[in-house]
C-alpha positions in Angstrom: -21.1 -5.2 -20.0 -19.5 -5.4 -16.8 -20.4 -3.2 -13.7 -16.8 -2.8 -12.6 -13.0 -3.1 -14.4 -11.8 -4.0 -11.7 -12.4 -5.1 -7.8 -9.8 -5.2 -5.2 -9.1 -6.3 -1.7 -6.8 -5.4 0.9 -5.7 -3.7 4.4 -7.1 -0.7 5.2 -4.7 1.5 6.8 -3.9 5.0 7.9 -0.5 5.9 6.6 1.6 8.9 8.3 4.9 9.4 6.5 7.5 10.7 8.5 11.3 11.9 7.3 13.9 10.6 8.9 17.4 9.7 8.6 19.3 6.5 8.7 20.4 7.1 12.1 16.9 7.3 13.3 16.1 4.2 12.0 19.0 2.4 13.8 18.0 4.5 17.0 14.8 3.2 16.8 15.7 -0.5 15.2 13.5 -0.2 12.6 14.5 -2.5 9.6 15.0 -0.3 6.8 13.4 -1.0 3.3 10.6 -3.5 4.2 7.3 -3.5 6.2 7.5 -4.8 9.3 4.0 -6.0 11.3 4.2 -4.3 15.1 1.3 -4.0 17.8 -0.1 -0.8 19.2 2.2 -0.2 21.8 5.2 -0.5 19.3 3.6 1.8 17.3 2.5 4.3 19.6 6.3 4.2 21.0 7.8 5.2 17.6 5.3 7.8 17.0 6.5 9.5 20.1 10.3 9.2 19.7 9.3 10.9 16.2 7.4 13.6 18.3 9.5 16.2 17.1 9.8 15.0 13.2 5.8 15.0 13.3 6.1 18.6 11.7 6.0 16.6 8.4 4.0 13.9 8.9 1.3 13.7 6.5 -1.9 11.6 6.9 -3.7 9.4 4.0 -5.7 6.9 2.8 -3.8 3.8 2.4 -2.8 0.3 2.2 -0.9 -1.3 -1.2 -4.4 -2.9 -2.5 -6.4 0.7 -1.6 -3.5 2.1 -3.4 -3.5 0.7 -6.4 -7.5 0.6 -7.0 -7.6 4.3 -6.0 -4.9 5.0 -9.0 -6.7 3.1 -11.1 -10.4 4.8 -10.4 -8.7 8.4 -10.9 -7.2 6.7 -14.4 -10.7 6.1 -15.3 -11.5 2.7 -14.2 -14.9 1.3 -12.3 -13.3 0.3 -9.2 -15.0 -1.7 -5.7 -12.6 -2.5 -3.0 -13.1 -4.9 -0.1 -11.6 -4.1 3.6 -12.3 -3.2 6.7 -12.8 -0.3 9.1 -13.5 0.4 12.6 -15.8 3.1 14.1 -13.4 5.6 14.7 -12.2 9.0 13.2 -9.8 7.0 11.0 -12.6 4.9 9.9 -14.6 7.7 8.8 -11.9 9.5 6.7 -11.2 6.3 5.0 -14.9 6.0 4.0 -14.8 9.2 2.7 -11.6 9.1 1.0 -12.8 6.0 -1.5 -15.8 8.0 -1.7 -14.2 11.4 -3.1 -11.8 8.8 -5.4 -15.1 6.9 -7.0 -14.4 3.5 -5.4 -17.6 1.4 -4.5 -17.4 -0.2 -1.3 -19.6 -3.4 0.2 -22.3 -2.6 2.8 -20.5 -3.8 5.4 -17.9 -1.1 5.4 -20.5 1.7 6.8 -21.4 -1.3 9.5 -18.0 -0.6 11.3 -17.1 -2.2 14.7 -15.4 -1.6 17.4 -11.7 -1.8 17.4 -9.4 0.3 15.8 -8.6 1.1 12.3 -5.2 0.0 10.9 -2.5 2.6 11.1 1.0 2.5 9.1 3.7 4.7 10.4 5.9 5.1 7.0 9.7 6.3 7.8 11.4 7.7 4.8 15.0 8.5 4.6 16.8 10.8 2.0 17.7 8.2 -0.1 13.6 7.8 -0.5 13.3 4.1 0.8 10.8 3.6 2.7 10.5 1.2 6.3 7.0 0.8 7.3 5.8 -0.1 10.7 2.5 -1.7 10.3 0.0 -2.1 12.9 -3.3 -3.8 11.5 -5.8 -3.0 14.0 -8.8 -4.2 12.8 -7.4 -5.0 9.4 -6.6 -7.9 10.9 -9.9 -9.3 10.9 -10.9 -8.8 7.3 -12.6 -12.2 6.7 -14.8 -13.4 3.7 -17.7 -11.7 5.3 -16.3 -8.5 3.8 -16.7 -10.1 0.4 -19.3 -9.0 -2.1 -19.6 -12.0 -4.4 -22.5 -9.9 -6.6 -19.7 -7.2 -7.2 -17.4 -9.2 -7.9 -19.0 -11.8 -10.4 -19.7 -7.9 -12.4 -16.0 -7.3 -12.4 -13.8 -7.5 -15.3 -10.3 -8.1 -12.7 -9.9 -9.1 -9.1 -7.0 -7.9 -7.3 -5.3 -9.4 -4.6 -3.0 -7.6 -2.3 -0.4 -10.0 -1.2 -0.2 -8.3 2.9 -3.1 -10.4 3.3 -1.2 -13.1 3.7 -0.1 -12.6 7.4 -3.8 -12.4 8.6 -5.5 -15.8 9.0 -8.8 -14.8 8.0 -7.2 -12.6 5.4 -5.7 -14.7 3.6 -8.7 -17.2 3.6 -10.6 -14.4 2.3 -7.8 -13.8 -0.2 -8.3 -17.6 -1.5 -12.4 -17.2 -1.7 -11.7 -14.3 -3.7 -9.8 -15.8 -6.4 -11.6 -18.8 -6.4 -15.2 -17.1 -6.8 -13.5 -14.9 -9.5 -12.1 -18.0 -11.7 -15.5 -19.5 -11.2 -17.3 -16.4 -12.4 -15.0 -15.8 -15.4 -13.4 -12.8 -14.0 -9.3 -12.6 -14.5 -7.1 -12.2 -11.5 -4.4 -10.5 -9.9 -2.1 -10.7 -7.0 1.3 -8.6 -5.8 3.6 -10.4 -3.3 3.8 -7.0 -1.5 7.0 -7.0 -0.2 10.1 -8.9 0.4 9.2 -9.5 4.0 5.8 -11.4 3.1 8.0 -13.2 0.2 10.1 -14.2 3.1 8.1 -15.1 6.3 4.9 -16.2 4.3 6.0 -17.6 1.2 4.1 -20.6 1.2 0.7 -18.7 2.3 1.0 -16.4 -1.0 1.4 -19.8 -2.8 -1.6 -20.8 -1.5 -3.2 -17.3 -2.4 -2.1 -18.0 -5.9 -3.7 -21.5 -6.3 -3.2 -22.9 -9.4 -2.2 -19.8 -11.3 -3.0 -15.8 -11.1 -3.7 -14.2 -15.0 -1.4 -11.4 -13.3 1.5 -11.3 -11.0 2.8 -7.8 -9.8 6.5 -8.2 -7.8 9.8 -6.1 -7.5 12.9 -7.3 -8.1 13.8 -8.3 -4.5 10.2 -9.9 -4.2 11.0 -12.5 -7.7 14.2 -13.4 -6.5 13.7 -14.2 -2.9 9.8 -16.1 -4.2 11.7 -18.5 -6.6 14.4 -18.8 -4.6 16.6 -17.9 -7.9 19.9 -15.5 -7.9 19.0 -13.0 -11.0 15.8 -11.6 -12.2 16.1 -13.4 -15.2 16.1 -16.6 -14.0 13.2 -15.3 -11.5 11.3 -14.2 -14.9 11.9 -17.9 -16.1 10.6 -19.6 -12.3 7.2 -17.2 -12.2 5.9 -18.8 -15.2 4.8 -21.6 -13.3 3.0 -19.2 -10.7 1.1 -16.9 -13.4 -0.1 -16.6 -17.2 1.5 -13.1 -17.2 3.2 -10.8 -15.0 5.2 -7.2 -14.3 8.3 -7.4 -12.6 9.5 -3.6 -11.4 13.1 -2.9 -11.2 13.1 1.1 -10.2 15.1 2.9 -11.8 15.7 0.6 -14.7 12.0 0.0 -15.6 10.3 -3.2 -15.5 10.3 -6.8 -17.5 7.0 -8.0 -18.8 6.0 -11.1 -19.4 2.5 -11.6 -21.9 2.2 -15.1 -21.4 4.4 -15.8 -25.2 7.3 -13.0 -25.0 9.1 -11.0 -22.4 9.7 -7.3 -22.6 11.8 -4.7 -20.9 10.4 -1.1 -20.6 11.9 1.9 -19.1 11.4 4.3 -16.3 11.9 7.9 -16.7 14.5 9.7 -15.3 13.7 11.5 -12.3 14.7 12.5 -8.8 13.4 10.2 -6.2 12.8 11.1 -2.9 9.8 8.6 -1.8 9.5 5.3 -3.3 6.0 4.6 -0.8 3.3 3.5 -3.1 5.6 3.6 -6.5 4.8 -0.7 -6.9 1.5 -0.1 -5.6 0.8 2.8 -8.6 2.7 0.8 -11.2 0.1 -2.3 -10.5 -2.9 0.4 -10.9 -1.7 2.4 -13.9 -0.6 -0.8 -15.8 -4.5 -2.7 -15.1 -6.0 0.9 -16.2 -4.0 -0.3 -19.0 -4.8 -3.6 -20.2 -8.2 -3.1 -19.3 -8.6 -0.2 -22.0 -6.7 -2.9 -23.7 -3.3 -1.0 -24.5 -0.5 -3.5 -25.6 1.8 -4.8 -22.4 4.3 -2.8 -23.7 2.5 0.4 -23.6 0.5 -0.4 -19.9 4.1 -0.8 -19.2 5.5 2.4 -20.0 2.2 3.8 -18.8 2.9 2.4 -15.2 6.7 2.8 -15.4 6.2 6.9 -15.9 3.3 7.2 -13.1 5.6 5.1 -10.7 8.2 7.4 -11.4 6.0 10.3 -10.4 5.2 8.9 -7.3 8.5 8.4 -6.3 9.4 12.1 -7.0 6.9 13.6 -4.4 5.9 12.7 -1.2 3.2 10.4 -0.5 2.0 7.0 -2.0 -0.3 8.5 -4.2 -1.1 11.2 -6.9 -3.0 13.8 -7.2 -6.5 13.5 -9.4 -5.4 15.5 -11.9 -1.9 13.8 -12.6 -3.5 10.7 -13.9 -5.1 12.6 -16.6 -1.7 14.3 -17.3 0.0 11.0 -17.2 -2.6 9.5 -20.0 -2.1 12.3 -22.4 0.9 10.7 -24.3 -1.2 7.2 -24.6 -4.9 8.3 -25.2 
């Protein structure tokens, strides 16, 4: 009997979402649709420039891996999360948010250091696209010191956030986690996270993947860029050398799945998208719930598409707790 269903690792970031126009992005010099790493001064400059927009700002405990693990927890998995926060108000907020979502974490998270908890400024344009400007803060120092080997060995799955590739110590921690998981017989999953990570840190991601993970999550653009192909179908063939199964999300077109033997297409519900922030994270959380509960790949994929569609139809990267049980109604 496993103590945890899912052990995750990723950057701890406080998200602030702000609605902007494409013109605002152009004036601010923000690259649209990707995550850009910035320093504290640049992020503060953006906040100052958008001061008149802050009436619509929303603060939330985030980071890609955290969004996935929290979603999995709300669906019903027993979860554990390794990250790093500072001894500041945002760090306190983050720990409280994990606890309220039922996510356990290492004792090291209670022993916060000085510095600044990571922050992500998420700019949402009218076409629902999200453009992220991330100051990692103390998350850049996430290391093997934040791992809990006993919790990992007591888990069924380990989930690695691909954004960790941008930090040398975070990348090392991700590699160590995968290696420890493999030795303990824990299944491994990794998300490529963002087209910019694939473009700038492709070799580092391959190092994190090693000889292959059990499950790889990515979207269309990430899959094509990572494999150096020019179509989803070609990317799907090329991805097989990196994993034993995968899910490629295709936005409104659903997802392309491979269970190691067969390839499937699943559809996404038709919704009006207003904010795509967190869609891929939610897909991964719902999918991991599904395969932990022995759903078929197609049933898990359909649940994940429904959950992601719900996320993009409202603001913020996460759903309210009660929305997860509502999504499960058709499959439980």
